[in-house]
N, C-alpha and C positions, 0 to 999 in steps of 0.2 A: 728329439725331445719325445716323451712318453706322455700321452693325455691322461687326464682324469675322467674316467667314463662314469656317466650317471645316467640310471634308468628311471623315468617317470612317470608314473599310471597317468592314465587319463580317461580311461573308462572301464567299469566293470558290467561285463555282458550277463543277461538273465541266463546264458549256460553256466555259468559260473567261470568263463574264461575272463582274461583282461587284455587291454590293449594299452601297449606303452609307447614313449618315443624314448630315444636315447640321445644324450648330450655328449660331445666329446670338447673337452676343455684342455686348450694349450695355453701354458704360462710362461712367458720368458723371465729372464733373469732381470730384465731392465723393466723398469716401472713404464709404463705409457696407458695406450688407450684401449678401449674395449672394441671388439667386432664381433657381431653376431651374422651368423649365416642360417638360413634354414632352406629346405626344398621340398617340392612335391606337395604342397598345399593342396593343389587341383589333383585328382586322381589319375590323369592322362599325362601330367607334364613330369615326367620322369627324369627327364635329362640332369636336372641338379642333382639327383643322387650319386651318378657319376663323377659330377665335378666335385662334390664334396668329398668322394671316396678318395679321388686322386690328390685332392689338396690336404687330407690326412695324411696320407703316405708322405707328399711331401715337406710336411711339417715334422714328421715323426724322422726323416733324415736331415732336418734343419739342427743346426747347433743352438740351442736355447739361449744364447746370448745375442742371436739375431733377429730375436723377438722382442719389441719393445710394447708391452702390456700382454693382452690375452686375447685368444681367438676361440670361440664358441662355435660349433657346427651341431645342426641337428638334421641331419637326412630323413627323409619318409615321415616328416612331420605331421602328416594327417594320414594314419592307417587307416580308418575309416574309408576315406576316398580312395585311397590309393588300391584299395581291394575290391571296390565296387565294379562291378560287371555288368554288362549287357551282351550275351552271347560271346564273339570273341573280343569286343571292344572295352576298352578303360572307358569310364565316364567319371564319375566323381567330382563334378564341378559343384553340384549341389547336393546339399543334405537332405538326404529323401525323406528324412522325418518331418521337417518344417518347410522344406523347398528352398533356404537360404542357399546363396552364393558363400561358399566356404570363405572367401576373401572378401567379404562384406559384413563380418560380424565383430570388428575388433573396437574395443574401447579406446575413445578420443577425449582425451582429458579437455582438449579445447572448448567441448561442448559444455562442461562442467563448470569452467574455470570464469565466475562472474567478478571476480576482482581484479583482474588483469592489469589496468591502469592504475588501481590503488598500488598493487604489488610492483609494478613497474618503477612507480615513482619513489619507492623506497632503496631501490636498485641504482640509482643513477649516478651516485658517487663511489660505487665500487666497481673492481676489477672484473673483467669478464668471466675468469675462473669462479669467483665466488658469487656471480650471478646465477651461472649453470649450477652449481653447487645448491643454491637456496631455492631455485626454481623446481630443481630434480626432487628435492625434499618434500616440496608440496605434491608433486604428481604422484611419488609413492606413498604419502599418506593417505592421499582420495583413493589410490589403487586397492590399499590394504582393506578397505572397506567391503570391496567385493568379495575377499576370502571369509571376511566374516559372513557376509551374505550365504556364501556357499555352504559353510558349515552350520549354519543355521537351520532348526528343524524343517523349513518350508524350502530350502535348498533352492536351485537353480536349473533351469534348462540346461542340456549338455552343451550346447554352443556357447554359454557363458562359461562354463566350467572349463570347457576347451580353450576358449580365448585366453581365460587366466593363466592357464599353464604355459602358453607360448609367451605372452607378454611378459609374465614375471620373469622371462630369462634375458629380456632384451631391453626392458624401460632405460636400464643404466648405461647401454651401450653408447658409442660415441659413432659407430657407423653399422647401420642394418641393411644386408644383403638379403633380398628374398627371391629365389631362383625358381624362375618359371619357365613355359614355352607356350606356345600356341596350343589349344586343344586340337588345333586344324593343322593346316602346314603354314610355316611362314620363316622369314629371315631372322636373324639376329639383331637385337636393339635394346634400348634402355627406356624406361620412364625416368623421367627428370623433374624436380622440382624447380620453379623459377628462383632464381639467384644463386643456383647450384651448376649450373652451366659449364663454368670453368673446372669444377672437380670432376664433371662428368667426362671430361677429356682423357682423364686417366685411364678409363675403360678402353681406350682404342677403338670405341665403335664407331662405324660410320653414321649410323642413324639413332636418333631418339624421339621420343615424345614427349613435348615440354608439357607440365601439368598445370594449365590453366583453369582447371574444372576438376570437380572432383565427383566421383560414383558415390563415396560414402563409406566410411568405415573399413577402408582397405587396408592390409596390415601396415604397407608402408606410410599411407596417410596418417594413420592413428598414432603410429609414433612420432612424426616429423612436425605434424600440424600444430601440436602446442610450440615448438621451439619456431616455426615461422611466425606465430601470431605475438609471441614474446619480442622477436626481432623487430617486426613492423610495428608493435608498441612504443619500443624504445625510440626507434627511428622517430617516431611521431612526436617525441618527447625531447627529442635532441641529442641522443646518444645511439648514434647506428653502429651497429655491432653485427658480427656473424658468428655464431656459434660453431666450433669446431664438431659438427654433429651433420651426418649424412643419412639420407635413406634412400634405398634404390631396389626397384624392380628389374632384374635382368630378365629379358625374354630370350630363350637361347633355341630357337629353331622350333621344330613340329612336335606335336603332340604323340605319345605312345612309342616315340624313338630316342634312342640315345646316341645321336649323331656323332660320331668321333671327331671331326673337325670342329663341331660347334664346343664340345668338352676340351679339346686340346685347346682352342682360342681361349675358351673362357678361363682356364687355367693361367694363361699367359696374361690376360687383361687382369686377373684380379691379383696376380704378383705385382703388376705393375702399380694399380691403383694402391696397393696396402705400401708399397715402397714411397709411391708419392705422398703417401700420408704418413710417413716416419713409423710405420707399424713394424714393417719387414726391413731388413738390412742386408740384401742379397746382389750378389755381382750381377751386373748388366742392367740393373733396375734402379730407378725408373728410366725409361727411354728418353735421350734426350730430346725427342722429337715430341714429348708428350703434351708441352704447353702450347704448342703450336698444331696440334692435331684437329681437324676440322670435323664437327659432329654436325651432320645435317638434322637440326630441329625442325619438328612439325607439331604446332599446338595442338593440343587434345582435340580442341574444338573444331579444327580444321580436317579431323580425319572422316574420311569419307568411306561409310560401307554399302555395299551393293547387295539387295535381295532380290529374289528371282520376281520378276513382273506377272508370272505365270507359272505352271507347274510344267515340268519337262526334264531334259536331260542336257547337260553341261557339256559342249563341246568347243574345240577350238578357243580354247583361253588362251589369254596371255600368260607366258610363265612368270612363275615368282620370280621377286626381283627386277621385273621389268619397268623401264620407265616409259610413262604413256603420255599421250597430248590430248588435250580437250577434244572430242570427237572420234576418237580413236574406239576402233572394236577392242571390248575388253573380253567378250564371249559371245558365242551363239548358243541359243536354247531351242535344242529338239522337242517342239510340244505335240503331243499326240490327243486325238479328240475321240467321242463317241457319237460325231454328227455324220458319219457318212462320208466325212472330207479326208483328204490328204493330210499326212503331218506338215507342220509348217516349220520353218527355220526363221527367229527372230534372234537380229543383230541388237546387243546391247553395248552402247557407247558410252565411253567416259565424259563426266560432267566437267572435268577440269584435268589439268596437268598432274603428275605425281610419279608414285613408285608403288608397285603392288608388292604390299609386304606381309598379306595373308589371304591364304585361300582356303575354302571349304575343302576338306577330304571326300566328301560324296560328291559325286557328281551327279547324282538323282536329285531334284529339289522338287519340293511342294510349294505352290504360290506363296510368297513373302517369307522364303527360307533363305538363310546366309549364302552368299556365293563368293565375295572377296572383299578387302579394304585396302584403301589407297591413302598414303600419306604424301 
């Protein structure tokens, strides 16, 4: 297959230069569902770009009759964050103009839907595909007003213009996959919404964080929360259904790295997921073991982050991916002083059982700075 390639301008700079994103669209000969991928929303989280590149190569070698529907891919979806540097280090988690996290700016229709119960009542006698079509029309109609504001004389801040560019590409998708990594060092895992645990098995990951609370306005949340809200309301009215719609954040290892193992495994996992969803028809997929694959889920509210109780240097830290028991030492903190006293070593121990899934890159910490996370 040969993709259709679209270049979309996102910002015109004072220097006269222009920042763009590029969309690769693969369309099969068979009708089906729409899949949307993006990567590198945060500047240091580059591994998803390698995943998308290799997936583009895979699709180009695939016969178009084996794709049911269409797949849209957007690598380097945030050039502003990708190009942000401090010395040798990629930063790019926050917009330096307004201080906002790039993944906390997105428009959530659920927050503006004031007549959900009234709408749901009008859909009780309809089939699920018709309900999806009707609800999507409401979302898109409301979303269109944002473009009107962007084009008005007063316009909008850049973050609103940028989010419009990305969300305009995916609001009508069935499946959204946002490729991230830790900004530090981490294992591979995913974020999963409640009620989609069974779908998560198809990614063949061992660990997942179950979304029972929300930071607010993240890309995966903004796409999926309206559909979850409608499912919940319909269930309350006696019509329990589940739309064929998913939203995922895949966390693929460490920041500022393109780990070949994470890339290779991610390609395999995504193929398995899309074959399980009948988007791809490819030999060997989905694996027969998919439906019995065990994902170890931890509720987001149960994630424990550890911060330095005092300033110093981290040493003797447990390895990333280690299972730990309550009371077990997580790390030692070598602390210096200016009181004419010898340096001290402080043991920091775990407050509970779990798995160390994310650790800081810097082994020097000021008091209150992040050290590691346990799920």
